C-alpha positions in Angstrom: -23.9 -14.5 -0.3 -27.1 -15.8 -2.7 -26.4 -15.8 -6.5 -29.3 -13.2 -6.7 -27.3 -11.0 -4.2 -24.0 -12.0 -6.8 -25.8 -11.2 -9.8 -27.5 -8.1 -8.6 -24.0 -6.8 -7.7 -22.3 -8.2 -10.5 -24.7 -6.1 -12.3 -24.1 -3.0 -10.8 -20.4 -3.4 -10.8 -20.3 -3.0 -14.7 -23.2 0.0 -14.8 -20.9 1.8 -12.5 -17.9 3.4 -12.3 -14.8 1.8 -10.1 -14.1 4.8 -7.7 -18.3 4.9 -6.4 -19.8 3.9 -2.8 -20.3 0.1 -3.7 -16.4 -0.8 -3.8 -15.7 1.3 -1.0 -18.3 -0.3 1.2 -17.4 -3.4 -0.4 -13.4 -3.1 0.9 -14.9 -2.0 4.5 -16.9 -4.9 4.9 -14.1 -7.2 4.3 -11.6 -5.3 6.3 -13.7 -4.9 9.3 -14.6 -9.2 8.1 -11.0 -10.0 8.2 -9.9 -8.1 11.4 -12.7 -9.8 13.3 -11.6 -12.9 11.8 -8.1 -12.7 13.5 -9.2 -11.5 16.6 -6.7 -8.9 16.7 -6.6 -5.4 17.7 -4.5 -3.0 15.5 -1.0 -2.9 16.9 0.8 0.7 17.6 3.0 0.9 14.4 2.9 1.0 10.5 2.0 -1.1 7.6 3.0 0.4 4.6 2.1 -0.8 1.2 3.8 -0.1 -1.8 2.4 -1.3 -5.2 4.9 -1.8 -8.1 4.8 -2.7 -11.4 8.4 -2.9 -13.3 10.2 -0.7 -11.5 12.5 -2.8 -9.4 15.4 -0.1 -9.3 13.2 2.6 -7.8 11.7 0.0 -5.7 15.1 -1.5 -4.4 15.8 1.8 -3.1 12.7 2.6 -2.1 12.5 -0.6 0.7 15.9 0.7 2.3 14.7 4.4 2.5 11.8 2.8 4.5 14.4 0.0 6.5 16.7 2.4 6.8 14.4 5.3 8.3 11.8 4.0 10.2 12.0 3.7 13.8 9.1 2.8 15.1 7.3 -1.0 14.6 6.7 -1.3 11.0 5.8 -4.2 8.4 6.3 -3.6 4.7 3.6 -5.0 1.9 5.4 -5.5 -1.6 2.1 -5.4 -3.9 3.4 -6.9 -7.3 1.5 -6.0 -10.1 2.6 -8.5 -12.1 6.0 -7.1 -13.4 7.9 -8.8 -15.8 11.1 -6.9 -14.8 12.2 -9.1 -12.0 10.6 -7.4 -9.4 9.6 -10.9 -8.5 13.1 -12.3 -7.5 14.1 -8.8 -5.8 10.9 -9.1 -3.9 11.5 -12.7 -2.7 15.2 -12.0 -1.7 14.3 -9.0 0.3 11.5 -10.9 2.0 13.8 -13.6 2.7 16.5 -10.9 3.8 13.6 -9.3 6.5 11.1 -11.7 7.0 10.0 -10.3 9.7 9.3 -6.7 8.4 8.8 -7.2 4.4 5.8 -9.4 3.2 5.9 -9.4 -0.8 2.4 -10.2 -2.5 2.9 -11.2 -6.5 -0.7 -10.0 -8.6 -1.5 -12.2 -11.0 -2.6 -9.3 -13.2 -1.8 -5.5 -12.5 -4.7 -4.3 -10.2 -3.7 -0.7 -10.2 -4.0 1.5 -7.5 -6.5 -1.0 -6.0 -3.1 -2.8 -5.0 -3.3 -0.5 -2.0 -6.4 -1.8 -0.9 -5.4 -5.5 -1.1 -2.4 -4.9 1.0 -4.6 -2.7 3.8 -6.5 -6.2 4.5 -3.2 -7.8 5.6 -2.3 -4.7 8.3 -1.7 -5.6 11.5 -0.6 -2.3 13.0 -2.6 0.3 13.7 -1.5 3.2 11.2 -1.8 2.6 7.6 0.4 4.0 4.7 1.0 3.8 1.1 3.6 4.7 -0.5 4.8 5.2 -3.9 7.7 2.8 -5.0 9.6 6.0 -6.2 9.8 7.2 -3.1 13.7 6.9 -2.9 14.5 8.8 0.2 12.9 9.4 3.9 13.7 11.7 6.6 14.5 9.9 9.9 12.1 9.9 12.4 9.0 10.6 9.3 7.2 7.9 10.9 7.3 10.6 14.7 5.9 12.7 12.4 3.3 10.8 10.4 2.0 9.8 14.3 1.6 13.2 14.9 -0.6 13.9 11.6 -2.9 10.4 12.8 -3.1 12.1 16.2 -4.1 15.0 15.2 -6.4 14.0 12.9 -8.0 11.2 14.3 -10.8 10.1 11.6 -7.6 9.9 9.4 -7.6 6.6 7.5 -4.5 6.5 6.2 -1.6 8.2 4.9 -0.5 8.5 1.2 3.3 9.1 0.6 3.9 10.2 -3.0 7.3 11.9 -4.6 7.3 15.9 -5.2 7.3 17.7 -8.4 8.8 21.0 -7.4 11.8 23.2 -8.6 14.3 20.7 -7.0 13.0 17.7 -8.4 11.4 16.2 -11.1 10.0 13.7 -8.8 10.8 10.7 -11.3 8.7 11.9 -13.9 8.4 12.4 -17.3 8.8 16.3 -17.9 5.1 17.7 -18.8 4.5 19.1 -22.3 2.7 22.2 -21.3 
């Protein structure tokens, strides 16, 4: 990329909000380049990406839920947003215990939810799912239901699994002050 184009891109990045077309197009371009470079066609199965920061107790339960209840082929990427609570050690142990399923990426700073996109850049599987680190349980067969959703809505790019807050649970979230 030319120096002039880089300067223009940097100037635009400073002027525009984070959630705009330029970062999204940039991500799509990088994703396509990555796939062409690897020469691979996405395999049937799931790439799950979990972004986390300083929540190792929740994360341990979330990983166990995925490992115990996912029946189709999958990989689980843990994007550690520079945690300081021992999450790094937990993730290294999980990756060592499940080398074909779990990969840990320790980020040098907190990328927030942008960590999901960074994880998707490494995806090998067809279906992309981002998952909160406080998903403490999954139903057996959740992945088959997700495939049906992807098949029903072919333009669906990815699914996001988030904790539900309803009359049965606070979703591990703080009480509302309303």
